[in-house]
matplotlib code that plots the C-alpha trace (Angstrom):
import matplotlib.pyplot as plt

x = [75.5, 78.6, 78.1, 81.0, 77.6, 75.4, 77.0, 76.4, 72.9, 72.2, 69.8, 72.6, 75.5, 76.7, 76.3, 79.2, 80.2, 78.7, 75.5, 75.1, 75.7, 73.3, 70.8, 72.2, 71.4, 67.7, 67.2, 66.2, 66.8, 64.1, 64.3, 62.2, 61.9, 60.0, 56.8, 56.0, 53.8, 55.4, 53.2, 49.0, 47.6, 45.2, 46.5, 48.0, 51.8, 53.9, 57.2, 60.0, 62.5, 65.4, 66.7, 70.3, 69.7, 67.1, 64.2, 60.4, 58.5, 55.9, 52.0, 48.4, 45.0, 43.2, 39.0, 38.7, 40.9, 44.4, 47.8, 49.8, 53.2, 54.2, 58.4, 60.4, 62.8, 66.2, 69.3, 69.8, 66.0, 63.6, 60.0, 57.1, 58.4, 55.0, 52.8, 55.6, 55.3, 51.2, 49.9, 47.9, 47.5, 50.0, 49.1, 50.2, 50.8, 55.0, 55.9, 59.3, 60.6, 63.4, 65.0, 65.2, 66.5, 65.3, 65.7, 62.9, 62.9, 59.9, 58.2, 59.4, 62.6, 62.9, 60.9, 63.6, 66.0, 64.6, 64.9, 68.2, 70.1, 68.5, 70.2, 68.5, 65.5, 67.2, 68.1, 64.5, 63.2, 65.5, 64.4, 60.5, 61.0, 63.1, 59.8, 57.4, 58.9, 59.4, 56.2, 55.0, 57.3, 55.8, 51.7, 53.0, 54.1, 51.0, 48.6, 50.7, 52.2, 51.4, 52.2, 55.4, 56.6, 54.8, 57.7, 59.9, 59.5, 59.3, 62.9, 63.9, 63.3, 64.3, 67.9, 67.9, 67.1, 69.8, 71.2, 74.7, 76.3, 79.4, 80.6, 77.5, 75.2, 72.7, 73.3, 69.3, 70.4, 67.9, 64.4, 61.4, 59.0, 57.2, 53.7, 55.8, 56.5, 53.4, 52.1, 54.3, 53.7, 49.9, 49.9, 49.5, 52.8, 51.9, 52.6, 55.6, 57.1, 55.8, 57.8, 60.0, 61.0, 60.0, 62.6, 65.5, 64.5, 65.4, 68.7, 67.8, 67.6, 69.5, 67.9, 71.2, 72.0, 68.0, 69.9, 68.3, 70.9, 70.5, 72.5, 73.0, 71.4, 71.4, 69.3, 66.7, 66.4, 66.1, 63.7, 61.4, 61.8, 59.0]
y = [106.9, 107.0, 106.0, 103.0, 102.2, 102.6, 100.8, 97.1, 97.7, 95.5, 98.0, 100.3, 98.0, 99.6, 103.5, 105.5, 107.5, 110.6, 109.5, 107.5, 110.8, 112.1, 109.7, 109.9, 113.8, 113.3, 110.0, 110.6, 108.3, 107.1, 104.7, 102.4, 100.0, 97.0, 96.5, 99.8, 99.3, 101.3, 100.3, 99.6, 97.7, 100.4, 103.1, 106.1, 104.8, 108.0, 106.5, 103.4, 102.2, 100.4, 98.4, 99.7, 97.4, 94.8, 92.9, 93.8, 91.3, 92.5, 90.2, 91.0, 89.8, 86.9, 86.9, 85.5, 87.2, 85.7, 87.5, 86.1, 86.9, 87.4, 88.0, 88.4, 91.3, 92.1, 94.8, 95.7, 94.3, 97.1, 97.2, 99.9, 101.1, 98.6, 101.9, 104.5, 102.6, 102.1, 104.9, 102.1, 101.9, 99.8, 96.0, 94.5, 96.0, 96.5, 96.3, 96.6, 93.0, 94.5, 97.5, 98.5, 102.0, 102.4, 104.7, 106.7, 107.9, 109.6, 109.2, 111.9, 111.7, 107.2, 107.9, 110.5, 107.9, 105.1, 107.8, 108.8, 105.3, 102.8, 100.0, 100.3, 99.9, 96.5, 95.7, 96.6, 94.3, 91.1, 91.7, 91.9, 89.2, 86.9, 87.9, 87.0, 83.3, 82.8, 83.6, 81.4, 78.2, 79.3, 78.7, 75.6, 74.5, 75.9, 73.9, 70.4, 69.6, 68.7, 70.2, 69.3, 69.8, 73.7, 74.4, 73.2, 74.8, 77.7, 77.2, 76.2, 80.1, 81.8, 80.2, 81.4, 84.7, 85.2, 81.8, 81.4, 78.3, 76.8, 73.0, 71.6, 73.1, 76.4, 78.0, 80.2, 82.6, 85.2, 82.9, 84.6, 84.1, 80.5, 82.4, 84.4, 80.6, 79.8, 82.7, 82.2, 78.4, 78.3, 76.7, 76.8, 77.4, 73.8, 72.9, 74.5, 72.8, 69.5, 69.7, 71.1, 68.3, 65.7, 67.0, 67.1, 63.3, 62.4, 64.4, 66.9, 70.0, 70.4, 73.5, 75.6, 78.7, 79.7, 79.2, 76.4, 74.0, 72.3, 70.1, 68.6, 71.9, 69.4, 66.2, 69.2, 70.7, 67.7, 66.4, 69.5, 71.6, 70.9]
z = [127.1, 123.8, 119.9, 120.5, 123.4, 120.7, 117.9, 120.2, 119.4, 116.6, 114.8, 115.3, 114.6, 110.5, 111.8, 111.8, 114.7, 113.5, 112.6, 115.8, 117.6, 115.7, 117.0, 120.4, 119.9, 119.4, 121.8, 125.4, 128.0, 130.9, 133.5, 135.0, 137.7, 138.5, 137.5, 136.0, 133.1, 130.0, 127.3, 127.4, 124.9, 122.9, 123.8, 121.2, 120.3, 119.1, 120.6, 120.6, 122.9, 123.4, 126.2, 127.1, 130.5, 131.8, 131.0, 129.9, 129.2, 126.1, 127.3, 126.3, 128.3, 126.9, 126.5, 130.0, 132.1, 132.0, 131.2, 128.2, 127.4, 123.5, 124.7, 127.5, 125.6, 127.3, 126.5, 122.7, 122.2, 120.9, 121.1, 120.6, 116.3, 114.9, 116.3, 114.3, 111.5, 110.7, 112.6, 114.7, 118.7, 120.3, 120.3, 123.3, 127.2, 127.8, 132.0, 133.6, 135.1, 136.3, 136.9, 133.2, 131.2, 127.8, 125.0, 123.5, 120.2, 119.0, 116.1, 113.8, 114.7, 114.0, 111.4, 109.9, 110.7, 108.5, 105.2, 106.5, 106.6, 105.0, 107.0, 109.9, 108.2, 106.6, 110.7, 111.4, 108.9, 109.9, 112.9, 112.6, 110.0, 112.8, 115.6, 112.4, 112.7, 116.2, 116.9, 114.7, 116.3, 119.7, 117.7, 116.7, 120.3, 121.5, 120.0, 118.8, 122.2, 125.7, 128.8, 128.8, 125.2, 126.0, 129.0, 127.0, 124.1, 126.4, 127.6, 124.2, 123.7, 126.9, 125.7, 122.7, 123.9, 127.4, 127.7, 128.0, 126.0, 127.1, 126.4, 125.1, 127.8, 128.4, 131.6, 131.9, 134.3, 134.6, 134.6, 134.5, 137.5, 137.5, 136.9, 134.1, 132.4, 132.9, 131.1, 128.7, 128.2, 128.4, 131.5, 135.3, 137.9, 140.0, 135.6, 135.7, 138.7, 138.1, 134.6, 135.6, 138.7, 135.7, 133.6, 136.1, 136.9, 133.0, 133.6, 131.2, 133.6, 136.5, 138.8, 140.9, 142.8, 141.0, 137.7, 135.4, 133.2, 130.0, 130.3, 127.0, 124.9, 121.6, 122.8, 124.6, 121.5, 119.6, 122.1, 122.4, 119.1, 117.0]

ax = plt.figure().add_subplot(projection="3d")
ax.plot(x, y, z, "-o")
ax.set_aspect("equal")
plt.show()
């Protein structure tokens, strides 16, 4: 890993090469296989993680024992920072959903970075504000929309996070498993299958070689973004 690679991560994008080299010196890399648990809710947190490659899911367990997926993160995203900032335990579980390589920063080094490089703190606040907005939209969609609306809203979230935009269409190449989609949308696997088929029949989506393509993203967004 070099400074040019680290500069592509939004949290560090405005630092110079000299400062990035200092961060590289205090950080370590860890690799997790698919389905490996990275963090457990309620455990004491002493490190934060930045995704160099791969994807992870952020989840909690509901009162009735169901997994609720809050978010899926990929390259350049970070997690685990909340415990470092407020000193409380972890607020969610984190699991690798594919092979993942992570940059690990300990609490002492992270807090020193915020002190030495104020721009990191600014970038951190921007990201946290965006997460709050997304969470508000997600809560709204789960509480106000029917099953079709919840599934469509979930696809919109995934498209915004990892979709490839091309000529008005959006290709979602790395779609989560149906059970993970169900956990994100607050519904069942059977409902996911039924809704995706309905949306395909209505001309909103197309399934192709394991991918989902939103055929007219603007139209889809206007119809289901509430």
